[in-house]
PDB file of N, CA, C, O and CB in Angstrom:
ATOM      1  N   MET A   1     -38.588  20.697  -3.572  1.00  0.00           N
ATOM      2  CA  MET A   1     -37.645  21.759  -4.376  1.00  0.00           C
ATOM      3  C   MET A   1     -36.938  21.149  -5.145  1.00  0.00           C
ATOM      4  O   MET A   1     -37.158  20.959  -6.341  1.00  0.00           O
ATOM      5  CB  MET A   1     -36.729  22.601  -3.645  1.00  0.00           C
ATOM      6  N   HIS A   2     -36.021  20.788  -4.514  1.00  0.00           N
ATOM      7  CA  HIS A   2     -34.995  19.620  -5.404  1.00  0.00           C
ATOM      8  C   HIS A   2     -34.945  18.002  -5.485  1.00  0.00           C
ATOM      9  O   HIS A   2     -34.079  17.386  -6.107  1.00  0.00           O
ATOM     10  CB  HIS A   2     -33.655  19.808  -4.934  1.00  0.00           C
ATOM     11  N   ASP A   3     -35.987  17.420  -4.774  1.00  0.00           N
ATOM     12  CA  ASP A   3     -36.508  16.416  -4.797  1.00  0.00           C
ATOM     13  C   ASP A   3     -35.286  15.138  -4.722  1.00  0.00           C
ATOM     14  O   ASP A   3     -35.619  13.953  -4.743  1.00  0.00           O
ATOM     15  CB  ASP A   3     -37.404  16.531  -5.954  1.00  0.00           C
ATOM     16  N   PHE A   4     -34.084  15.509  -4.649  1.00  0.00           N
ATOM     17  CA  PHE A   4     -33.111  14.596  -4.814  1.00  0.00           C
ATOM     18  C   PHE A   4     -32.682  13.754  -5.703  1.00  0.00           C
ATOM     19  O   PHE A   4     -32.072  12.690  -5.603  1.00  0.00           O
ATOM     20  CB  PHE A   4     -33.181  14.070  -4.178  1.00  0.00           C
ATOM     21  N   GLN A   5     -33.291  14.687  -7.083  1.00  0.00           N
ATOM     22  CA  GLN A   5     -32.735  14.293  -8.557  1.00  0.00           C
ATOM     23  C   GLN A   5     -31.417  13.458  -9.039  1.00  0.00           C
ATOM     24  O   GLN A   5     -31.152  12.395  -9.600  1.00  0.00           O
ATOM     25  CB  GLN A   5     -32.525  15.496  -9.165  1.00  0.00           C
ATOM     26  N   PHE A   6     -30.517  14.996  -8.274  1.00  0.00           N
ATOM     27  CA  PHE A   6     -29.026  14.466  -8.581  1.00  0.00           C
ATOM     28  C   PHE A   6     -28.546  13.378  -8.575  1.00  0.00           C
ATOM     29  O   PHE A   6     -27.972  12.918  -9.562  1.00  0.00           O
ATOM     30  CB  PHE A   6     -28.242  14.845  -7.962  1.00  0.00           C
ATOM     31  N   PHE A   7     -28.730  12.515  -7.062  1.00  0.00           N
ATOM     32  CA  PHE A   7     -28.735  11.323  -6.850  1.00  0.00           C
ATOM     33  C   PHE A   7     -29.472  10.253  -7.143  1.00  0.00           C
ATOM     34  O   PHE A   7     -29.099   9.241  -6.549  1.00  0.00           O
ATOM     35  CB  PHE A   7     -28.675  11.316  -6.062  1.00  0.00           C
ATOM     36  N   GLY A   8     -30.800  10.062  -8.170  1.00  0.00           N
ATOM     37  CA  GLY A   8     -31.371   9.175  -8.653  1.00  0.00           C
ATOM     38  C   GLY A   8     -32.654   9.434  -7.727  1.00  0.00           C
ATOM     39  O   GLY A   8     -33.591   9.167  -8.480  1.00  0.00           O
ATOM     40  N   GLY A   9     -32.997   9.678  -6.932  1.00  0.00           N
ATOM     41  CA  GLY A   9     -34.026  10.245  -5.570  1.00  0.00           C
ATOM     42  C   GLY A   9     -34.329   8.965  -4.506  1.00  0.00           C
ATOM     43  O   GLY A   9     -34.062   7.832  -4.905  1.00  0.00           O
ATOM     44  N   GLY A  10     -34.755   9.108  -3.469  1.00  0.00           N
ATOM     45  CA  GLY A  10     -35.209   8.212  -2.728  1.00  0.00           C
ATOM     46  C   GLY A  10     -34.082   7.052  -2.341  1.00  0.00           C
ATOM     47  O   GLY A  10     -32.946   7.439  -2.065  1.00  0.00           O
ATOM     48  N   TRP A  11     -34.287   6.095  -2.327  1.00  0.00           N
ATOM     49  CA  TRP A  11     -33.329   4.758  -1.612  1.00  0.00           C
ATOM     50  C   TRP A  11     -31.609   5.002  -2.912  1.00  0.00           C
ATOM     51  O   TRP A  11     -30.400   4.943  -2.686  1.00  0.00           O
ATOM     52  CB  TRP A  11     -34.627   2.425  -1.979  1.00  0.00           C
ATOM     53  N   MET A  12     -32.139   5.174  -3.735  1.00  0.00           N
ATOM     54  CA  MET A  12     -30.894   5.130  -4.724  1.00  0.00           C
ATOM     55  C   MET A  12     -29.839   6.647  -4.022  1.00  0.00           C
ATOM     56  O   MET A  12     -28.698   6.836  -4.443  1.00  0.00           O
ATOM     57  CB  MET A  12     -31.615   5.402  -6.794  1.00  0.00           C
ATOM     58  N   MET A  13     -30.222   7.196  -3.381  1.00  0.00           N
ATOM     59  CA  MET A  13     -29.696   8.538  -2.750  1.00  0.00           C
ATOM     60  C   MET A  13     -28.740   7.696  -1.637  1.00  0.00           C
ATOM     61  O   MET A  13     -27.526   7.700  -1.840  1.00  0.00           O
ATOM     62  CB  MET A  13     -31.094   9.745  -1.988  1.00  0.00           C
ATOM     63  N   PHE A  14     -29.138   7.158  -0.765  1.00  0.00           N
ATOM     64  CA  PHE A  14     -28.168   6.192  -0.001  1.00  0.00           C
ATOM     65  C   PHE A  14     -27.463   5.021  -0.303  1.00  0.00           C
ATOM     66  O   PHE A  14     -26.572   4.476   0.349  1.00  0.00           O
ATOM     67  CB  PHE A  14     -28.689   5.792   0.860  1.00  0.00           C
ATOM     68  N   PHE A  15     -28.109   4.612  -1.663  1.00  0.00           N
ATOM     69  CA  PHE A  15     -26.790   3.830  -2.354  1.00  0.00           C
ATOM     70  C   PHE A  15     -25.526   4.580  -2.902  1.00  0.00           C
ATOM     71  O   PHE A  15     -24.388   4.404  -2.468  1.00  0.00           O
ATOM     72  CB  PHE A  15     -27.276   3.068  -3.602  1.00  0.00           C
ATOM     73  N   TRP A  16     -25.778   5.206  -3.638  1.00  0.00           N
ATOM     74  CA  TRP A  16     -24.718   6.285  -3.622  1.00  0.00           C
ATOM     75  C   TRP A  16     -23.797   6.673  -2.634  1.00  0.00           C
ATOM     76  O   TRP A  16     -22.605   6.755  -2.928  1.00  0.00           O
ATOM     77  CB  TRP A  16     -25.232   7.290  -3.808  1.00  0.00           C
ATOM     78  N   TRP A  17     -24.227   6.939  -1.423  1.00  0.00           N
ATOM     79  CA  TRP A  17     -23.509   7.763  -0.307  1.00  0.00           C
ATOM     80  C   TRP A  17     -23.095   6.265   0.260  1.00  0.00           C
ATOM     81  O   TRP A  17     -21.887   6.242   0.494  1.00  0.00           O
ATOM     82  CB  TRP A  17     -24.570   9.010   0.845  1.00  0.00           C
ATOM     83  N   PHE A  18     -23.803   4.903   0.573  1.00  0.00           N
ATOM     84  CA  PHE A  18     -22.776   3.879   0.697  1.00  0.00           C
ATOM     85  C   PHE A  18     -21.361   3.547  -0.056  1.00  0.00           C
ATOM     86  O   PHE A  18     -20.269   3.154   0.353  1.00  0.00           O
ATOM     87  CB  PHE A  18     -23.430   2.925   0.529  1.00  0.00           C
ATOM     88  N   LEU A  19     -21.829   3.849  -1.213  1.00  0.00           N
ATOM     89  CA  LEU A  19     -20.700   3.776  -2.401  1.00  0.00           C
ATOM     90  C   LEU A  19     -19.333   4.451  -2.193  1.00  0.00           C
ATOM     91  O   LEU A  19     -18.166   4.058  -2.220  1.00  0.00           O
ATOM     92  CB  LEU A  19     -21.255   4.451  -3.691  1.00  0.00           C
ATOM     93  N   ILE A  20     -19.799   5.338  -2.029  1.00  0.00           N
ATOM     94  CA  ILE A  20     -18.614   6.445  -1.719  1.00  0.00           C
ATOM     95  C   ILE A  20     -18.293   6.003  -0.553  1.00  0.00           C
ATOM     96  O   ILE A  20     -17.077   5.815  -0.511  1.00  0.00           O
ATOM     97  CB  ILE A  20     -18.945   8.059  -1.661  1.00  0.00           C
ATOM     98  N   ILE A  21     -18.942   5.685   0.655  1.00  0.00           N
ATOM     99  CA  ILE A  21     -17.859   5.596   1.596  1.00  0.00           C
ATOM    100  C   ILE A  21     -17.361   4.507   1.690  1.00  0.00           C
ATOM    101  O   ILE A  21     -16.321   4.339   2.327  1.00  0.00           O
ATOM    102  CB  ILE A  21     -18.105   5.922   2.740  1.00  0.00           C
ATOM    103  N   ALA A  22     -18.088   3.394   0.987  1.00  0.00           N
ATOM    104  CA  ALA A  22     -16.991   2.055   0.622  1.00  0.00           C
ATOM    105  C   ALA A  22     -15.953   2.564   0.337  1.00  0.00           C
ATOM    106  O   ALA A  22     -14.976   2.582   1.086  1.00  0.00           O
ATOM    107  CB  ALA A  22     -17.260   1.058  -0.567  1.00  0.00           C
ATOM    108  N   LEU A  23     -16.001   3.059  -0.795  1.00  0.00           N
ATOM    109  CA  LEU A  23     -14.749   3.350  -1.609  1.00  0.00           C
ATOM    110  C   LEU A  23     -13.705   3.997  -1.049  1.00  0.00           C
ATOM    111  O   LEU A  23     -12.512   3.716  -1.168  1.00  0.00           O
ATOM    112  CB  LEU A  23     -15.005   4.069  -2.669  1.00  0.00           C
ATOM    113  N   VAL A  24     -14.404   5.243  -0.177  1.00  0.00           N
ATOM    114  CA  VAL A  24     -13.062   5.893   0.546  1.00  0.00           C
ATOM    115  C   VAL A  24     -12.703   4.651   1.691  1.00  0.00           C
ATOM    116  O   VAL A  24     -11.655   4.705   2.334  1.00  0.00           O
ATOM    117  CB  VAL A  24     -13.451   7.676   1.445  1.00  0.00           C
ATOM    118  N   VAL A  25     -13.440   3.814   1.825  1.00  0.00           N
ATOM    119  CA  VAL A  25     -12.507   2.954   3.107  1.00  0.00           C
ATOM    120  C   VAL A  25     -11.680   2.076   2.454  1.00  0.00           C
ATOM    121  O   VAL A  25     -10.588   2.000   3.017  1.00  0.00           O
ATOM    122  CB  VAL A  25     -13.407   1.968   4.250  1.00  0.00           C
ATOM    123  N   VAL A  26     -11.794   1.331   1.405  1.00  0.00           N
ATOM    124  CA  VAL A  26     -11.109   0.960   0.944  1.00  0.00           C
ATOM    125  C   VAL A  26      -9.435   1.605   0.138  1.00  0.00           C
ATOM    126  O   VAL A  26      -8.326   1.115  -0.077  1.00  0.00           O
ATOM    127  CB  VAL A  26     -11.973   0.528   0.499  1.00  0.00           C
ATOM    128  N   VAL A  27     -10.052   2.835  -0.076  1.00  0.00           N
ATOM    129  CA  VAL A  27      -8.470   3.715  -0.601  1.00  0.00           C
ATOM    130  C   VAL A  27      -7.900   3.782   0.742  1.00  0.00           C
ATOM    131  O   VAL A  27      -6.801   3.228   0.717  1.00  0.00           O
ATOM    132  CB  VAL A  27      -8.590   5.591  -1.394  1.00  0.00           C
ATOM    133  N   VAL A  28      -8.185   4.229   1.908  1.00  0.00           N
ATOM    134  CA  VAL A  28      -7.832   4.151   3.157  1.00  0.00           C
ATOM    135  C   VAL A  28      -6.965   2.668   3.465  1.00  0.00           C
ATOM    136  O   VAL A  28      -5.734   2.670   3.427  1.00  0.00           O
ATOM    137  CB  VAL A  28      -9.165   4.339   3.966  1.00  0.00           C
ATOM    138  N   ARG A  29      -7.732   1.442   3.766  1.00  0.00           N
ATOM    139  CA  ARG A  29      -7.099   0.333   4.096  1.00  0.00           C
ATOM    140  C   ARG A  29      -5.648  -0.046   3.188  1.00  0.00           C
ATOM    141  O   ARG A  29      -4.601  -0.543   3.602  1.00  0.00           O
ATOM    142  CB  ARG A  29      -8.184  -0.706   3.978  1.00  0.00           C
ATOM    143  N   ALA A  30      -6.102   0.483   1.515  1.00  0.00           N
ATOM    144  CA  ALA A  30      -5.156   0.333   0.772  1.00  0.00           C
ATOM    145  C   ALA A  30      -3.628   0.880   0.767  1.00  0.00           C
ATOM    146  O   ALA A  30      -2.536   0.422   0.430  1.00  0.00           O
ATOM    147  CB  ALA A  30      -5.682   0.613  -0.083  1.00  0.00           C
ATOM    148  N   LEU A  31      -4.245   2.429   1.464  1.00  0.00           N
ATOM    149  CA  LEU A  31      -2.665   3.316   1.654  1.00  0.00           C
ATOM    150  C   LEU A  31      -2.040   2.539   2.903  1.00  0.00           C
ATOM    151  O   LEU A  31      -0.868   2.162   2.910  1.00  0.00           O
ATOM    152  CB  LEU A  31      -2.837   5.321   2.124  1.00  0.00           C
ATOM    153  N   ARG A  32      -2.806   2.364   3.814  1.00  0.00           N
ATOM    154  CA  ARG A  32      -2.467   1.977   5.535  1.00  0.00           C
ATOM    155  C   ARG A  32      -1.372   0.427   4.951  1.00  0.00           C
ATOM    156  O   ARG A  32      -0.148   0.390   5.078  1.00  0.00           O
ATOM    157  CB  ARG A  32      -4.552   1.381   6.888  1.00  0.00           C
ATOM    158  N   HIS A  33      -1.996  -0.391   4.502  1.00  0.00           N
ATOM    159  CA  HIS A  33      -1.209  -1.597   3.742  1.00  0.00           C
ATOM    160  C   HIS A  33      -0.169  -1.678   3.516  1.00  0.00           C
ATOM    161  O   HIS A  33       0.720  -2.353   4.036  1.00  0.00           O
ATOM    162  CB  HIS A  33      -1.447  -1.881   2.738  1.00  0.00           C
ATOM    163  N   THR A  34      -0.169  -0.663   2.320  1.00  0.00           N
ATOM    164  CA  THR A  34       1.266  -0.125   1.699  1.00  0.00           C
ATOM    165  C   THR A  34       2.276   0.311   2.635  1.00  0.00           C
ATOM    166  O   THR A  34       3.266  -0.420   2.649  1.00  0.00           O
ATOM    167  CB  THR A  34       1.084   1.092   0.793  1.00  0.00           C
ATOM    168  N   ASN A  35       2.302   1.272   3.401  1.00  0.00           N
ATOM    169  CA  ASN A  35       2.605   2.113   4.675  1.00  0.00           C
ATOM    170  C   ASN A  35       3.736   1.063   5.673  1.00  0.00           C
ATOM    171  O   ASN A  35       4.867   1.155   6.151  1.00  0.00           O
ATOM    172  CB  ASN A  35       0.896   2.495   5.598  1.00  0.00           C
ATOM    173  N   GLN A  36       2.724   0.156   5.621  1.00  0.00           N
ATOM    174  CA  GLN A  36       2.687  -1.023   6.723  1.00  0.00           C
ATOM    175  C   GLN A  36       3.626  -1.548   6.068  1.00  0.00           C
ATOM    176  O   GLN A  36       4.724  -1.413   6.608  1.00  0.00           O
ATOM    177  CB  GLN A  36       1.371  -1.998   7.046  1.00  0.00           C
ATOM    178  N   LYS A  37       3.618  -2.262   4.821  1.00  0.00           N
ATOM    179  CA  LYS A  37       4.423  -3.119   3.849  1.00  0.00           C
ATOM    180  C   LYS A  37       6.383  -2.232   3.990  1.00  0.00           C
ATOM    181  O   LYS A  37       7.422  -2.868   4.167  1.00  0.00           O
ATOM    182  CB  LYS A  37       3.389  -2.907   1.825  1.00  0.00           C
ATOM    183  N   THR A  38       6.312  -1.320   3.898  1.00  0.00           N
ATOM    184  CA  THR A  38       7.378  -0.542   3.318  1.00  0.00           C
ATOM    185  C   THR A  38       8.276  -0.088   4.940  1.00  0.00           C
ATOM    186  O   THR A  38       9.491   0.106   4.974  1.00  0.00           O
ATOM    187  CB  THR A  38       6.609   0.965   2.237  1.00  0.00           C
ATOM    188  N   SER A  39       7.352   0.010   6.174  1.00  0.00           N
ATOM    189  CA  SER A  39       7.625   0.399   7.109  1.00  0.00           C
ATOM    190  C   SER A  39       7.727  -0.650   7.999  1.00  0.00           C
ATOM    191  O   SER A  39       7.232  -0.204   9.034  1.00  0.00           O
ATOM    192  CB  SER A  39       6.953   1.273   7.348  1.00  0.00           C
ATOM    193  N   GLY A  40       8.007  -1.548   8.155  1.00  0.00           N
ATOM    194  CA  GLY A  40       8.213  -2.967   8.522  1.00  0.00           C
ATOM    195  C   GLY A  40       9.354  -3.065   9.144  1.00  0.00           C
ATOM    196  O   GLY A  40      10.316  -2.520   8.603  1.00  0.00           O
ATOM    197  N   ASN A  41       9.530  -3.666  10.237  1.00  0.00           N
ATOM    198  CA  ASN A  41      10.543  -4.425  11.196  1.00  0.00           C
ATOM    199  C   ASN A  41      11.709  -5.007  10.410  1.00  0.00           C
ATOM    200  O   ASN A  41      12.547  -5.773  10.886  1.00  0.00           O
ATOM    201  CB  ASN A  41       9.816  -5.658  11.994  1.00  0.00           C
ATOM    202  N   GLU A  42      11.676  -4.587   9.223  1.00  0.00           N
ATOM    203  CA  GLU A  42      12.848  -5.571   7.992  1.00  0.00           C
ATOM    204  C   GLU A  42      14.479  -5.154   9.034  1.00  0.00           C
ATOM    205  O   GLU A  42      14.764  -4.195   9.752  1.00  0.00           O
ATOM    206  CB  GLU A  42      12.930  -4.474   5.510  1.00  0.00           C
ATOM    207  N   THR A  43      15.174  -6.313   8.669  1.00  0.00           N
ATOM    208  CA  THR A  43      16.538  -5.882   9.121  1.00  0.00           C
ATOM    209  C   THR A  43      17.102  -5.571   8.308  1.00  0.00           C
ATOM    210  O   THR A  43      16.566  -5.756   7.215  1.00  0.00           O
ATOM    211  CB  THR A  43      17.295  -6.600   9.712  1.00  0.00           C
ATOM    212  N   PRO A  44      18.347  -4.990   8.313  1.00  0.00           N
ATOM    213  CA  PRO A  44      19.209  -4.886   7.213  1.00  0.00           C
ATOM    214  C   PRO A  44      19.261  -6.077   6.420  1.00  0.00           C
ATOM    215  O   PRO A  44      18.922  -6.072   5.236  1.00  0.00           O
ATOM    216  CB  PRO A  44      20.481  -4.548   7.617  1.00  0.00           C
ATOM    217  N   LEU A  45      19.532  -6.752   6.816  1.00  0.00           N
ATOM    218  CA  LEU A  45      20.405  -7.531   5.919  1.00  0.00           C
ATOM    219  C   LEU A  45      19.016  -8.207   5.180  1.00  0.00           C
ATOM    220  O   LEU A  45      19.148  -8.669   4.047  1.00  0.00           O
ATOM    221  CB  LEU A  45      21.670  -8.710   6.782  1.00  0.00           C
ATOM    222  N   GLU A  46      17.715  -8.250   5.838  1.00  0.00           N
ATOM    223  CA  GLU A  46      16.507  -8.357   5.130  1.00  0.00           C
ATOM    224  C   GLU A  46      16.279  -7.656   3.815  1.00  0.00           C
ATOM    225  O   GLU A  46      16.207  -8.080   2.661  1.00  0.00           O
ATOM    226  CB  GLU A  46      15.573  -7.965   5.946  1.00  0.00           C
ATOM    227  N   ILE A  47      16.192  -6.514   4.318  1.00  0.00           N
ATOM    228  CA  ILE A  47      16.543  -5.381   2.935  1.00  0.00           C
ATOM    229  C   ILE A  47      17.531  -5.905   1.845  1.00  0.00           C
ATOM    230  O   ILE A  47      17.369  -6.199   0.661  1.00  0.00           O
ATOM    231  CB  ILE A  47      17.349  -3.882   3.498  1.00  0.00           C
ATOM    232  N   LEU A  48      18.537  -5.913   2.618  1.00  0.00           N
ATOM    233  CA  LEU A  48      19.785  -6.372   1.268  1.00  0.00           C
ATOM    234  C   LEU A  48      19.315  -7.603   0.680  1.00  0.00           C
ATOM    235  O   LEU A  48      19.718  -7.636  -0.483  1.00  0.00           O
ATOM    236  CB  LEU A  48      21.558  -6.764   1.840  1.00  0.00           C
ATOM    237  N   LYS A  49      18.589  -8.710   0.990  1.00  0.00           N
ATOM    238  CA  LYS A  49      18.213 -10.242   0.530  1.00  0.00           C
ATOM    239  C   LYS A  49      17.281  -9.723  -0.547  1.00  0.00           C
ATOM    240  O   LYS A  49      17.260 -10.070  -1.728  1.00  0.00           O
ATOM    241  CB  LYS A  49      17.403 -11.405   1.797  1.00  0.00           C
ATOM    242  N   ARG A  50      16.550  -8.874   0.034  1.00  0.00           N
ATOM    243  CA  ARG A  50      15.174  -8.181  -1.028  1.00  0.00           C
ATOM    244  C   ARG A  50      15.551  -7.768  -2.192  1.00  0.00           C
ATOM    245  O   ARG A  50      15.261  -8.306  -3.261  1.00  0.00           O
ATOM    246  CB  ARG A  50      14.402  -6.845  -0.517  1.00  0.00           C
ATOM    247  N   ARG A  51      16.302  -6.665  -2.016  1.00  0.00           N
ATOM    248  CA  ARG A  51      17.028  -5.586  -2.967  1.00  0.00           C
ATOM    249  C   ARG A  51      17.412  -6.662  -4.039  1.00  0.00           C
ATOM    250  O   ARG A  51      16.852  -6.857  -5.117  1.00  0.00           O
ATOM    251  CB  ARG A  51      18.502  -4.631  -2.231  1.00  0.00           C
ATOM    252  N   TYR A  52      18.821  -7.519  -3.342  1.00  0.00           N
ATOM    253  CA  TYR A  52      18.804  -8.552  -4.361  1.00  0.00           C
ATOM    254  C   TYR A  52      18.175  -9.520  -5.227  1.00  0.00           C
ATOM    255  O   TYR A  52      18.447  -9.661  -6.419  1.00  0.00           O
ATOM    256  CB  TYR A  52      19.186  -8.980  -4.103  1.00  0.00           C
ATOM    257  N   ALA A  53      17.376 -10.137  -4.616  1.00  0.00           N
ATOM    258  CA  ALA A  53      16.113 -10.922  -5.403  1.00  0.00           C
ATOM    259  C   ALA A  53      15.623  -9.867  -6.053  1.00  0.00           C
ATOM    260  O   ALA A  53      15.862  -9.881  -7.260  1.00  0.00           O
ATOM    261  CB  ALA A  53      14.880 -11.684  -4.497  1.00  0.00           C
ATOM    262  N   SER A  54      15.134  -9.134  -5.731  1.00  0.00           N
ATOM    263  CA  SER A  54      14.377  -8.070  -6.939  1.00  0.00           C
ATOM    264  C   SER A  54      15.561  -7.447  -8.206  1.00  0.00           C
ATOM    265  O   SER A  54      14.887  -7.058  -9.160  1.00  0.00           O
ATOM    266  CB  SER A  54      13.655  -6.409  -5.931  1.00  0.00           C
ATOM    267  N   GLY A  55      16.800  -7.285  -8.429  1.00  0.00           N
ATOM    268  CA  GLY A  55      17.628  -7.326  -9.162  1.00  0.00           C
ATOM    269  C   GLY A  55      17.711  -5.923  -8.949  1.00  0.00           C
ATOM    270  O   GLY A  55      17.772  -5.110  -9.872  1.00  0.00           O
ATOM    271  N   GLU A  56      17.713  -5.693  -7.997  1.00  0.00           N
ATOM    272  CA  GLU A  56      18.043  -4.239  -8.088  1.00  0.00           C
ATOM    273  C   GLU A  56      19.670  -3.880  -7.728  1.00  0.00           C
ATOM    274  O   GLU A  56      20.222  -2.800  -7.937  1.00  0.00           O
ATOM    275  CB  GLU A  56      17.027  -3.451  -7.025  1.00  0.00           C
ATOM    276  N   ILE A  57      20.145  -4.839  -7.255  1.00  0.00           N
ATOM    277  CA  ILE A  57      22.003  -4.759  -6.827  1.00  0.00           C
ATOM    278  C   ILE A  57      22.376  -6.366  -7.399  1.00  0.00           C
ATOM    279  O   ILE A  57      21.592  -7.311  -7.316  1.00  0.00           O
ATOM    280  CB  ILE A  57      22.483  -4.557  -4.518  1.00  0.00           C
ATOM    281  N   ASP A  58      23.515  -6.418  -7.890  1.00  0.00           N
ATOM    282  CA  ASP A  58      24.186  -7.630  -8.442  1.00  0.00           C
ATOM    283  C   ASP A  58      24.827  -8.630  -6.971  1.00  0.00           C
ATOM    284  O   ASP A  58      24.819  -8.435  -5.755  1.00  0.00           O
ATOM    285  CB  ASP A  58      25.582  -6.995  -9.611  1.00  0.00           C
ATOM    286  N   LYS A  59      25.349  -9.754  -7.875  1.00  0.00           N
ATOM    287  CA  LYS A  59      25.835 -10.523  -6.839  1.00  0.00           C
ATOM    288  C   LYS A  59      27.044 -10.041  -6.007  1.00  0.00           C
ATOM    289  O   LYS A  59      27.004  -9.914  -4.783  1.00  0.00           O
ATOM    290  CB  LYS A  59      26.121 -11.714  -7.379  1.00  0.00           C
ATOM    291  N   GLU A  60      27.914  -9.835  -6.629  1.00  0.00           N
ATOM    292  CA  GLU A  60      28.617  -9.100  -6.115  1.00  0.00           C
ATOM    293  C   GLU A  60      29.003  -7.721  -5.342  1.00  0.00           C
ATOM    294  O   GLU A  60      30.083  -7.542  -4.779  1.00  0.00           O
ATOM    295  CB  GLU A  60      28.890  -9.228  -6.640  1.00  0.00           C
ATOM    296  N   GLU A  61      27.728  -6.586  -5.420  1.00  0.00           N
ATOM    297  CA  GLU A  61      27.364  -5.648  -4.689  1.00  0.00           C
ATOM    298  C   GLU A  61      26.745  -6.485  -3.495  1.00  0.00           C
ATOM    299  O   GLU A  61      27.380  -6.169  -2.489  1.00  0.00           O
ATOM    300  CB  GLU A  61      26.484  -4.651  -5.434  1.00  0.00           C
ATOM    301  N   PHE A  62      25.822  -7.372  -3.198  1.00  0.00           N
ATOM    302  CA  PHE A  62      25.171  -8.078  -2.337  1.00  0.00           C
ATOM    303  C   PHE A  62      26.082  -8.420  -1.334  1.00  0.00           C
ATOM    304  O   PHE A  62      25.943  -8.078  -0.160  1.00  0.00           O
ATOM    305  CB  PHE A  62      24.550  -9.133  -2.895  1.00  0.00           C
ATOM    306  N   GLU A  63      27.546  -9.468  -2.014  1.00  0.00           N
ATOM    307  CA  GLU A  63      28.169  -9.985  -1.096  1.00  0.00           C
ATOM    308  C   GLU A  63      28.819  -9.266  -0.342  1.00  0.00           C
ATOM    309  O   GLU A  63      29.257  -9.588   0.762  1.00  0.00           O
ATOM    310  CB  GLU A  63      28.783 -10.740  -1.439  1.00  0.00           C
ATOM    311  N   LYS A  64      28.983  -7.729  -1.154  1.00  0.00           N
ATOM    312  CA  LYS A  64      30.060  -6.986  -0.158  1.00  0.00           C
ATOM    313  C   LYS A  64      29.180  -5.942   0.941  1.00  0.00           C
ATOM    314  O   LYS A  64      29.579  -5.606   2.056  1.00  0.00           O
ATOM    315  CB  LYS A  64      31.279  -5.927  -1.224  1.00  0.00           C
ATOM    316  N   ARG A  65      28.429  -5.710   0.567  1.00  0.00           N
ATOM    317  CA  ARG A  65      27.307  -5.178   1.443  1.00  0.00           C
ATOM    318  C   ARG A  65      26.794  -6.001   2.726  1.00  0.00           C
ATOM    319  O   ARG A  65      26.491  -5.504   3.810  1.00  0.00           O
ATOM    320  CB  ARG A  65      26.129  -5.008   0.549  1.00  0.00           C
ATOM    321  N   LYS A  66      26.750  -7.729   2.286  1.00  0.00           N
ATOM    322  CA  LYS A  66      26.327  -8.444   3.347  1.00  0.00           C
ATOM    323  C   LYS A  66      27.592  -8.785   4.322  1.00  0.00           C
ATOM    324  O   LYS A  66      27.568  -9.166   5.492  1.00  0.00           O
ATOM    325  CB  LYS A  66      25.597  -9.688   2.812  1.00  0.00           C
ATOM    326  N   LYS A  67      28.751  -8.516   3.430  1.00  0.00           N
ATOM    327  CA  LYS A  67      30.236  -9.108   4.584  1.00  0.00           C
ATOM    328  C   LYS A  67      30.305  -7.592   5.197  1.00  0.00           C
ATOM    329  O   LYS A  67      30.712  -7.553   6.358  1.00  0.00           O
ATOM    330  CB  LYS A  67      32.272  -9.780   3.573  1.00  0.00           C
ATOM    331  N   ASP A  68      30.013  -6.503   4.674  1.00  0.00           N
ATOM    332  CA  ASP A  68      30.113  -5.505   5.518  1.00  0.00           C
ATOM    333  C   ASP A  68      29.184  -5.284   6.611  1.00  0.00           C
ATOM    334  O   ASP A  68      29.616  -4.547   7.498  1.00  0.00           O
ATOM    335  CB  ASP A  68      30.144  -4.538   4.852  1.00  0.00           C
ATOM    336  N   LEU A  69      27.667  -5.880   6.805  1.00  0.00           N
ATOM    337  CA  LEU A  69      26.660  -5.670   7.694  1.00  0.00           C
ATOM    338  C   LEU A  69      26.934  -6.778   8.713  1.00  0.00           C
ATOM    339  O   LEU A  69      26.609  -6.721   9.898  1.00  0.00           O
ATOM    340  CB  LEU A  69      25.241  -5.690   7.031  1.00  0.00           C
ATOM    341  N   LEU A  70      27.627  -7.885   8.064  1.00  0.00           N
ATOM    342  CA  LEU A  70      28.214  -8.863   9.729  1.00  0.00           C
ATOM    343  C   LEU A  70      29.102  -7.980  10.405  1.00  0.00           C
ATOM    344  O   LEU A  70      29.046  -7.600  11.575  1.00  0.00           O
ATOM    345  CB  LEU A  70      29.309 -10.526   9.502  1.00  0.00           C
ATOM    346  N   ASN A  71      30.093  -7.649   9.340  1.00  0.00           N
ATOM    347  CA  ASN A  71      31.514  -7.475  10.500  1.00  0.00           C
ATOM    348  C   ASN A  71      31.116  -6.265  11.403  1.00  0.00           C
ATOM    349  O   ASN A  71      31.873  -5.888  12.297  1.00  0.00           O
ATOM    350  CB  ASN A  71      33.261  -7.014   9.628  1.00  0.00           C
TER     351      ASN A  71
END
């Protein structure tokens, strides 16, 4: 009836399914890697250092918050 013409027929159908499954695996791994990176076990001081290094806060703000954290 349909003869698998949508996927290219025969072995091409398996190739397309493999490609779709591989793409889903890559996306899931990428999302999981992103979530692990943001929800890691960073200490508050490490978070503060990262924010300062990325330019999110200036030196004055960094020093003030660092002092608050260490006291």
